[in-house]
C-alpha positions in Angstrom: -26.7 71.4 8.2 -23.4 70.3 6.7 -23.0 68.2 9.8 -26.0 66.6 9.4 -25.5 65.4 5.5 -23.6 62.6 6.3 -26.3 61.1 8.8 -28.9 61.6 6.2 -26.9 59.9 3.7 -26.4 56.7 6.2 -29.5 56.7 7.1 -31.1 56.8 3.2 -28.7 53.9 2.6 -29.7 51.4 5.1 -33.5 52.2 4.8 -32.5 51.3 0.9 -30.9 48.0 1.4 -33.9 46.9 3.9 -36.3 47.9 1.1 -34.7 45.9 -1.5 -33.6 43.2 0.9 -36.7 42.5 2.7 -39.9 44.9 2.1 -39.7 44.1 -1.6 -39.6 40.4 -0.6 -42.6 41.0 1.5 -40.9 40.7 4.5 -41.6 43.0 7.1 -39.2 45.0 10.0 -40.4 43.0 13.2 -40.4 45.2 16.4 -38.2 44.3 19.3 -40.7 43.2 21.6 -41.4 40.3 19.3 -39.1 38.2 20.9 -40.3 36.1 23.8 -38.1 34.3 26.5 -40.2 31.3 27.2 -39.0 29.4 31.1 -38.7 26.2 29.0 -37.7 25.5 25.1 -39.5 22.9 23.6 -37.3 20.7 20.9 -38.8 18.1 18.8 -36.9 15.0 19.5 -36.3 11.3 18.3 -37.8 8.7 20.4 -34.4 7.1 21.6 -31.8 5.4 19.6 -32.3 4.4 16.5 -31.2 0.4 15.7 -28.2 0.1 13.7 -28.8 -0.7 10.1 -26.8 -4.1 8.8 -24.1 -1.8 7.3 -23.7 0.3 9.9 -23.6 -2.5 12.3 -20.5 -4.0 9.9 -18.8 -0.8 10.1 -19.1 -0.5 14.0 -17.9 -4.3 14.5 -14.9 -3.7 12.3 -13.7 -0.4 13.6 -14.0 -2.2 17.2 -12.3 -5.0 15.9 -9.4 -3.7 14.4 -8.7 -0.3 16.0 -6.3 -1.9 18.7 -4.4 -3.3 16.4 -3.2 -0.2 14.4 -1.0 2.5 15.4 0.6 6.0 14.9 4.7 5.6 13.7 6.2 8.4 14.4 9.9 8.6 12.8 12.8 11.3 13.7 16.0 11.7 11.5 18.7 14.0 11.9 20.1 15.4 8.2 22.7 18.3 7.8 22.7 21.4 5.6 25.0 22.5 3.6 27.7 24.4 6.2 26.9 21.3 8.2 24.3 22.3 10.6 21.8 19.3 12.1 18.2 19.6 10.6 15.9 17.4 12.6 13.4 16.2 10.2 10.4 14.2 11.7 7.6 11.9 9.6 5.0 9.9 10.3 2.9 7.2 9.2 0.7 4.0 10.8 1.4 0.4 11.2 -0.2 -2.9 12.2 0.5 -5.7 15.3 0.8 -8.7 13.8 2.1 -11.0 16.3 2.5 -10.7 20.0 6.3 -10.9 20.2 5.3 -7.1 19.3 6.4 -6.9 15.4 4.6 -4.4 13.8 4.4 -3.8 9.6 4.6 -0.4 7.8 6.3 1.3 5.0 9.8 1.3 4.6 9.3 5.1 3.2 7.4 5.6 6.8 10.5 4.5 9.0 13.4 5.6 6.2 16.6 7.2 7.6 15.3 6.2 10.9 17.2 2.6 10.7 20.2 4.4 11.2 22.1 5.7 14.1 21.2 8.9 13.5 17.0 8.4 13.7 14.5 7.0 16.0 11.0 5.7 16.3 8.0 6.5 18.6 5.2 4.2 18.5 1.4 5.2 19.8 -0.8 2.9 20.6 -4.7 3.4 20.1 -4.9 3.8 24.6 -2.0 6.5 24.2 0.1 4.3 25.2 3.7 5.3 23.6 7.0 2.7 23.2 10.3 3.3 21.4 10.7 1.1 18.7 13.8 -0.6 16.9 13.7 -1.3 13.2 14.0 -5.2 12.9 13.9 -5.5 8.5 12.9 -3.4 5.9 12.8 -4.2 1.8 12.9 -0.9 0.1 12.1 -2.6 -3.6 8.8 -3.9 -1.9 8.3 -0.6 0.4 8.1 -2.7 3.5 9.2 -2.6 6.9 9.3 -4.8 10.1 9.7 -2.9 13.5 9.0 -4.3 17.1 8.2 -2.6 20.3 8.5 -4.1 23.9 4.9 -4.7 25.0 3.8 -8.1 24.4 0.2 -7.3 25.8 -1.2 -6.8 22.2 -3.9 -7.5 19.8 -2.2 -8.9 16.8 -4.5 -8.4 13.2 -5.8 -11.0 11.4 -4.4 -11.1 7.9 -6.8 -11.7 4.8 -5.9 -13.0 1.4 -5.6 -10.8 -1.7 -5.8 -13.9 -3.7 -9.4 -13.3 -4.7 -10.6 -10.0 -4.9 -12.7 -8.1 -6.9 -13.4 -4.7 -8.2 -16.3 -3.3 -6.6 -15.7 -5.3 -2.7 -16.2 -3.1 0.2 -13.0 -1.8 2.1 -12.0 0.0 5.1 -9.1 1.9 6.0 -7.8 2.5 9.5 -4.4 5.2 9.9 -3.8 7.9 10.9 -4.2 10.6 8.2 -2.7 14.1 9.2 -2.1 12.8 12.6 -5.6 12.4 13.5 -5.5 8.7 15.5 -8.1 6.1 14.9 -9.7 7.3 11.8 -11.7 5.1 9.5 -12.5 5.9 5.9 -15.0 3.4 3.4 -14.8 2.7 0.0 -14.5 -0.1 -2.5 -12.2 -1.4 -4.6 -11.7 0.3 -8.0 -9.5 -1.6 -10.0 -6.2 -4.1 -9.5 -3.6 -2.5 -11.6 0.5 -2.4 -11.5 2.0 1.0 -10.0 5.4 2.4 -9.7 5.8 4.6 -6.8 8.1 7.8 -6.4 11.5 6.1 -5.9 10.9 3.6 -8.5 9.4 0.7 -6.6 6.7 -1.1 -8.5 3.8 -2.5 -6.8 2.2 -5.5 -8.8 -1.5 -6.1 -8.5 -1.8 -3.0 -6.6 -4.8 -2.9 -4.8 -6.5 0.9 -6.2 -9.3 1.8 -4.0 -11.6 5.4 -3.4 -11.4 4.9 0.5 -10.0 8.2 1.6 -6.0 7.5 2.2 -4.1 10.9 2.9 -0.7 11.4 4.2 -0.2 9.5 6.9 -2.2 6.6 6.2 0.7 5.0 4.7 1.5 1.6 5.8 -1.9 1.4 7.8 -4.3 -2.1 7.2 -6.6 -2.0 3.9 -9.5 -4.5 5.1 -12.3 -6.5 4.2 -15.7 -6.4 5.3 -14.5 -9.0 7.8 -11.3 -6.7 9.1 -9.1 -9.0 8.1 -5.6 -7.0 6.0 -5.9 -7.5 2.1 -3.5 -4.5 1.8 -1.2 -2.1 3.5 -2.0 1.4 2.0 1.1 3.1 0.4 0.7 5.4 -2.5 -1.8 8.2 -3.2 -3.1 9.8 -6.1 -2.9 13.5 -5.7 -3.1 15.4 -8.7 -0.7 17.8 -7.2 -2.1 18.6 -4.0 -0.8 17.0 -0.5 -4.1 15.2 -0.1 -6.2 12.3 -1.1 -7.8 12.8 -4.9 -10.3 9.6 -4.5 -7.3 7.2 -5.6 -5.3 5.3 -3.5 -3.3 2.1 -3.8 -2.1 -0.7 -1.2 0.6 -3.3 -1.8 -1.4 -6.8 -1.8 -1.2 -8.5 1.5 0.2 -11.9 -0.3 3.3 -9.9 -1.5 3.9 -8.6 2.2 3.6 -12.4 3.8 5.9 -13.5 1.7 9.1 -11.5 2.6 7.8 -11.0 6.6 9.3 -14.3 7.6 12.6 -13.1 6.3 12.5 -9.3 7.2 12.1 -10.9 11.3 14.5 -13.4 10.9 17.3 -12.2 8.8 16.5 -8.1 8.3 16.0 -8.4 4.8 14.1 -10.5 1.9 15.8 -13.2 0.6 14.8 -13.1 -2.9 14.2 -16.2 -4.9 16.3 -17.0 -7.7 15.7 -19.8 -10.4 19.9 -19.4 -11.0 19.1 -18.6 -14.9 19.9 -16.0 -17.9 16.7 -16.3 -20.0 16.1 -14.7 -23.4 12.2 -13.4 -24.1 10.9 -15.4 -27.0 8.7 -13.6 -29.3 6.7 -15.0 -32.6 9.6 -14.8 -35.0 12.4 -15.7 -32.7 10.2 -18.9 -32.4 10.1 -19.1 -35.6 13.5 -18.2 -36.8 14.9 -21.7 -34.6 12.1 -23.6 -34.6 10.8 -23.3 -30.8 8.1 -26.0 -30.2 6.2 -22.0 -28.6 5.9 -18.5 -29.7 6.3 -17.4 -26.2 8.0 -18.0 -23.1 11.4 -17.6 -21.7 14.9 -19.7 -23.1 17.5 -20.3 -20.6 20.5 -19.1 -22.5 22.6 -19.4 -19.2 22.6 -21.6 -16.5 24.4 -20.6 -12.6 26.8 -23.6 -12.2 25.1 -24.9 -8.6 22.3 -23.0 -9.0 18.7 -24.1 -8.3 17.9 -24.9 -12.0 21.7 -27.0 -12.3 20.3 -28.8 -9.3 16.9 -29.5 -11.3 18.6 -30.6 -14.1 17.4 -28.0 -16.2 19.6 -26.7 -19.6 21.0 -23.7 -21.0 22.0 -22.7 -24.3 24.9 -24.8 -26.5 24.7 -22.6 -29.5 26.0 -19.1 -30.2 24.0 -16.9 -32.1 23.6 -12.6 -32.2 20.6 -10.6 -31.9 21.3 -7.9 -33.0 24.8 -7.1 -31.7 23.9 -9.1 -28.8 25.7 -12.5 -28.7 23.2 -15.0 -26.8 23.2 -19.1 -26.4 20.8 -20.8 -28.1 19.4 -24.4 -27.6 18.5 -24.8 -23.8 14.9 -25.4 -22.1 12.0 -22.8 -22.9 10.0 -22.3 -19.8 6.6 -21.7 -20.3 4.9 -21.9 -16.6 5.4 -22.1 -12.9 2.8 -23.7 -10.9 -0.6 -22.7 -12.4 0.6 -19.3 -13.9 1.9 -19.4 -17.9 4.9 -17.1 -18.7 5.3 -15.0 -21.6 7.6 -12.4 -20.2 10.2 -11.6 -18.2 7.6 -9.6 -16.3 5.7 -12.4 -16.0 8.5 -14.3 -14.0 9.2 -11.3 -12.1 5.1 -11.2 -10.7 4.9 -14.9 -10.1 8.3 -15.2 -8.3 7.3 -11.6 -5.7 5.0 -14.2 -4.2 7.9 -16.5 -3.5 10.6 -16.8 -0.8 14.0 -18.4 -0.9 13.8 -22.6 -0.4 10.0 -22.2 -2.1 9.1 -25.4 -4.0 7.9 -24.3 -7.7 7.1 -26.1 -10.8 8.0 -25.0 -14.0 6.6 -26.0 -17.8 9.1 -25.7 -19.9 10.0 -27.2 -23.6 13.1 -29.2 -24.1 12.9 -29.7 -28.0 9.6 -30.8 -28.7 8.6 -32.5 -25.7 7.4 -30.8 -22.9 7.7 -31.3 -19.2 7.0 -30.5 -15.5 10.0 -29.8 -13.6 9.9 -29.2 -9.7 13.0 -26.5 -8.4 13.3 -25.5 -5.0 14.3 -21.9 -5.7 18.0 -20.6 -4.2 18.3 -17.0 -2.8 19.3 -14.1 -4.9 22.3 -12.2 -4.5 21.7 -9.1 -1.7 21.7 -6.1 -4.0 23.6 -3.0 -2.9 
């Protein structure tokens, strides 16, 4: 009898479970002979493939147009541990073809370290062909790089215009998140704002989007509804996790355009320079020294032989002190560059980032009470070391 007690207990538990879950709910226990096995299974199927909606057709067209131009970039570098042991490191990102000479744009942080002797790059196309790549030029402060592969039978991507973007516009991101090549996601432009990357690089007028961007998307294109590149996917907000939190950022393509020719031709970006030192003007300062505007940048010094000097701009000639800092007053007051009002040094930097050395611009200045338009050909700033 003792041996039967466990069996009885198990049966009681099973019956109780059935009663509580099925019988109590009015579900009868089906006999095994109820199961039938027909010779042919009849399924309810759609009559045929439905025509794509206009939105779906647009999605498909953008993908087919762009995906041959998007590549996977793998960087391999060699680092050393505390005991000088070799530690191979590998990273992945995306990029896109910009011409038939094999030039590919990506983020600098995707190829960082591979520009030296100890690293190498590999590019995988959408057709699975692989090529060794060389670094042509890079600009860490703008997180941009151009690499090149030997293949010439390529499909260049179309670069659009990021100057007139609106919140709410539809966008697509194509890249290789987590190494999953040829992935497209869709969203909208959520905002246009300035952000700063982890390495300190600032992105002015960055394109914020809710299109899913994850590790591996960096360097890939952000596209408009026509399949034109309007940005370079660069940064994600993670909330502490190594994946998208629904907020991604892209470098506006107009800012990248200003750098591409220099990166290909010189290997670095020739930063534009006015050749001036300036003092930001506040309403209080303007009132104290009698300026004609209560905003702008007052030229305290003109670099001899520089662009501003050649254009006839004037620096200060009267010594004064702002706190403990000696400055020169009496110079020209910059209040505009081309069609943009210049109120702070950040305004000037933002506009200059859209230009390159050799560009011609027009400064709006006050010389005393007289307002003037002065054409200036931008020079090249000294290379940062």
